[in-house]
N, C-alpha and C positions, 0 to 999 in steps of 0.2 A: 468359701472363700466367695466375698461381697464384689459385687462387679463394680469396676471403676465409674466414680463421681460421673466423669465428665462425657464417659460413655453415650454414644447417642440409642435413643432409644429404640424399641423394636416393639413398641408396642401401637397396636390399631386404636385404644382406648381412649387416646387423646391425641393432639397434633403437638410436636414442638415447631414454634417456630425463631427461625434463626431471624433476629429483631431489633433495628433500628432505629428506636424513636424519634430520630432528628429524620426519618426519609420518611415522605405525605407516602409513598408506596406501600409502604414498611406498618405502618400505620392503615391503612386502606385495608391490605388482607387481614392484620389483628382484629381490624373493626368486623370485615364481611363474614368471619368466621366465629367471632362472638356473637353475632346479630342470626345465626344458625343455633347456636346454643350448642358449640362443638366445642367440647374444654379442651383448652390450650390453655402449653407449659410456655413460655416467654424466656429465651434467650436471649440474651447482649449481649452478641457474640465481639460486639468491641472492648466489652468488661474483663467478658469471662468467654477468649481467646479460644478456635478450635485446636487441637494439637495435631501432631502432623500424621494421626493413627484417626482420629477422627476425621479429618479430610476425605484419606482415601475412603474410608466408608463414605463418607456425604459423595464424593465421583460414583462410586457404585451404585449406588440407590438411585442419582441422580440418573447414573444411565448415559452420562455427556462427557466429554472432554471438560478439565478444568479451561482449558480456554472459553469455554463457552458461558464460564458464569463465576470468571473474574473481570473486575475492573480495571480495564485499561486505560480510560482518562485518568486512574489517579495521579497525583506527584509518586508516590511508593512506586506503581509500577514501572518509573522513569527510572529513580532514587535504584533501584534492585536491578537494573537492565536486563528488564526483560523486555520480549519481542515477536516476531509471529515464528521464529527460529524457537524460541524457548521449547522446554520437551517439560512433559508432565511430572513433575521427579523437581523442577524449578519450579513449577507455579505452585506445587503445593509446597511447595518449601518456603515460598513468598508468602504464599496465604498465611503460614501458620506464624510469620514472623511479621507480616504488615495484616491483621484481621480487616482493617479500610477496605480491601481490594477483593472481597467476599462482595459480589451479589444478594443484592437483597428484596426484600424477604425473601430467605429459601424455608419452606412449610416440609415439615418429616413426619409422614404416618408410614408405622410397619415399615416394608420395605422398599418405599420408594421416598424419594423428596422431588420437592418440586420448585422451579422456581419460579416463584407469584411476578412475574412479568407479561400480562399485566396482573393485577393483584388476585381479578376472580380465576386466575389458575392456579390457585390453590385449591378449590374448592371442587375441582378433581382428584383430590384426595378424599375425596367424601363417599368417592362409588366404590372408594376401596374396604367398604366395613365388613 
């Protein structure tokens, strides 16, 4: 059976960067990784949104609740009627429906993921080799 082509990779050979090229922090994280010669796969998550299963897996790898990596200032957050009392599953469902709510950048390597705020945080994944 072939793996799901949209599944998050679990390899340590490269880093998957959930990237928005319009975001300066995302561009900076990509540049930092490329300058160090790190193999980087880019997934433009606005064009290739993460599905519910991927978002649950991302939450596990980030080891942080979705509340900490959802963009609360976005119009889509208000339209989805999310708030401080929103449950994890509600937040993940909103992220699946409105990928603009995903904080960026997020770098994934092996069993870990890191929100690149500031962009230099993504370099912590290099210690996982």
